[in-house]
N, C-alpha and C positions, 0 to 999 in steps of 0.2 A: 306376674300374678294372674292377670286376666287370661293369658294364654293357658296357664295351668288350670284355671276354672273351665275354660273351653275344652281342654283336653279331658277333664273329668267328665264333662257332659258327653263327649264322644265315647269315652270308655263305658259309661253307664248305658248309653244307647246300644253299644255293641254287645254288652253282657245281658241286656234285657230283650234280646231279639228285635232290636230296632224300634223299641216302644216309643222313644222320644220323637224320632223323625216321622213315625206313622200317625201319631196322635197329637203332638204339640210341638212341631218343629220350630215354632216361633221363639221357643226358649233360647235357641242358639243366638238370637239377636243381642241379648243383654250384655254379655261381656264387652264386645266391641262398642256397643251403644253407649254404655256408661263411660268407658275409657275415652272415646272420642268426644263425648259431651264435656269431659273434664279437661282434656288436654289439646283438643283441636284436631283438625284434619291431617296435619303432617304426622304427628305421633300415632293418631288413630289409623292412618293408612298403613303404616308399618305393621301395627298389630293385626290389622285385617289381613294383610298378605301372609303374615306368620300363621294366623289361624287357618287360612285357606290351604297352606302347605301342610299343616298338621293333619288335615282331613285325609291326606293320602295315607297316613300311617295308621289311622284308627277308623277307617270306614271304607265301604265299597262304593259302587257307582251311584246308587240311590242316595247314600249319605252325602256324597259330593254335591249333588244337586240341591238337596234340602239345606245343607249347611251353607253353601256358597250364596244362595239367594237370601238366606237369613242374615249372613254377614253383610251383604250389600245393603239390605234394609236397615240394619243396625248402624252401619257406618254413616249412611245419609241422614238418618234420624239424629244420630249423635252430632253431626255437623250442625243441624238445625238447633239443637240444644245449646251448643257452644256459641253460635252466632245470634242467639236469642230470637230465632224466628218465631212467628206467631204460632200458637198451638193448633189453630185450624189449618194452617199451612203444613205444619209438621204432620198432623194426622192425615191430611189429604195426600201428601206425597207417600206416606207409609201405606195408605189404603190402595193407591194406584199400583205401587210395587207389589203389594200383597195379592191384589187381584191378578196381575200378570203372572206372578209366581203360581197361584192356584190354577190358572188356566193352563200353564205349561205342565204342571203336575198331572192334571186330569187328561188333557188331550195328548201330551207327549207320551205319558205312560200307556195310554190306550193304543197309541200307534206302535210303540216299541214292543210291549208285552202282549198285545193283541186281545185284551179283555173287552168284553161287550158292555158298552155303557147302558144299554137297555136292561141288561141283567143286573147291573150294579144299582140301578135306580128303580128296579121293579117294585119294591115295597112301597116307595113313595108314589109311584104311578098308580098303584092299586088303591091308595087312599084318595088321590086326586086325579082321576082318569081324564078330567077335562083339560089338564095341562099337557101339552105336547113335550116329547122327550127333549127336543132341541131347546125349548124354552126353559124346561126344568134345569138342564145342565148349565145353561147360561146364567140363570138366576142363582143357582147353587154356587157357581164360581164367584159371582159378585158378592153374595152374602158371606161366603167363607172368607174372602179377602177382607171385607169390612170388619167382620168379627175378629179376625186375626189382628188387624190394625188396631182395633179398639183395645184388645188385650195388651198389645205392646205399648200403646200410648198410656193406658192407665197404670200399668205396672211400672213403666219407666218414670212416670211422675212420682209414684210412691217411693221408688228407690232413690230418685234425686232428692226428694224431701228428707229421706232418712240419712243420706250421705252429705246433706247440706250443699248440694250442687246448685249453683246459682242459675235459675231459670226465669223465664218471663213470667210475671205474676198472672195467676189465673183470673179470668173474668167471672162475674156473677152470672149464674145460670138464668136469673130472672131478667137479665139484660139481653139475652139471646133473642134476636128478632124472629117474628113469625110473619113473613110478608103476605099481604093479602093476595098478591098476584099468584102465589103458590096455590092457594085455595081455589082461585078462579081457574087456573090451568088444570088443576086436579079434577074439577068438575067436568071440564071439557074433555079431558082424557078418558075419564070413566064413561061419560056419555058416548064418546066416539067408539069406545071398546064394545059396549053393549049394543049400540045401534048398527055397528059394522059387522056383526057376526054373520048375518045372512046376505051380505052384500059383497064383501071382499073375498079374494081367493085364499088358499091355505097359507101361503107364504106371508101374506099381509096380516092374516090372523095371528101368526106367530109373533110378528113385529108388534102388533097392537097388544098382544098378551104380555110381552116383555115390558112394554112401556107402562101398561096398567099395573103390573106387579111392582115395578120399580116405584111407581107413584104411590102405591099403597105402603111401601116400605118407608118412603119419605113422610107420609102422613102418620105412620106409626111412630116415627121418631118425634114428630111434633106433639103427638099424644103423650109420649114419655115426658117431654118438657112441660106440658100442661099439668100432668099429675105430680111431677116433681115440684113444680111451683106451688101447688096446693099443699103438698106435704111440708115444704119449707115454711110456708105461711102458718101452718098449724104446729110447727116444731115437732113433728111426729116421725121418729126414725123408722118405725115399722112400716108405715105407709110409704116412706121413701123407697124401701126395698121392694114393696109391692108395685110401686110406680114403674120400676124397671122390669121386674119379672113378668108383670101382666102383658107387656108388649110381645112376649114370646109364647104365650099360652094360646093354643088354637081356640077359635071362637071368641074367647075373651078379648083377643087383640083387636077385634072389630070395634069394640068400645073405644079402644085407644085411637084407632084410625078415625072414628067419628069425632072424638074429642080434638084430634089434631086438625081435622078439616074445619070444624067449627071455630077453633082458635085462630086459624089462618084467615077465615072469612070475616069473623066478627071481632077479632082482637080481644078475646075474653080475658086473657092473662093481664093485659094492660089496663083493663077496666076494673079489675079487683083491687 
């Protein structure tokens, strides 16, 4: 059955001019993910191999790459579900594999088909000209992989709940820690970034910029936790939605970053 579902996805992808693989290739993960989560690695491995062989029949070279990486991610994530790994561990493994997959897609495709990364990212560079191309591509790969892992993780949990698949109980979001050392390190990173602009060379500036942007992403995440905690305390569903969306809105997200930094430094959530 799951192989048939996977075959349908491949057929739809082929009939819609490769829409699935070019926009949301992570959908390919779910058939093998759910099957492996229910029946373990031995049965899941057989299904994964069968799906990989099916790709030869219903896809070209690009489809092979997108689908095989998705099958690998789904298979390993399914093993984690079956063995009751922690959700943080499952998500972390999924994120690492997704980041590697995204990096291969961008850099490998650029090398094989010869397209120019500067042209592909020209619109973003026009909006944020202070970000160097190498930094932008690196951060884009990381962010794309994390968002893909987030989609896989959340949808997998919803499907497991719907199919009554036994998984490890979810923790309370209010119990998620906000370490003070994260806030202190963030202050040092941002201070080093701004103070080092006129001191270090170009390569070091790129490294500092990458570290600073990644740090802001972490603080943005803690800002989401802070506003989610406030929404849960007020029992407001609408503000819960805004607590997540606000983290992705330009300029508005700086409020989330500030809230995340303040929460790490002063432990605001635990005082309420």
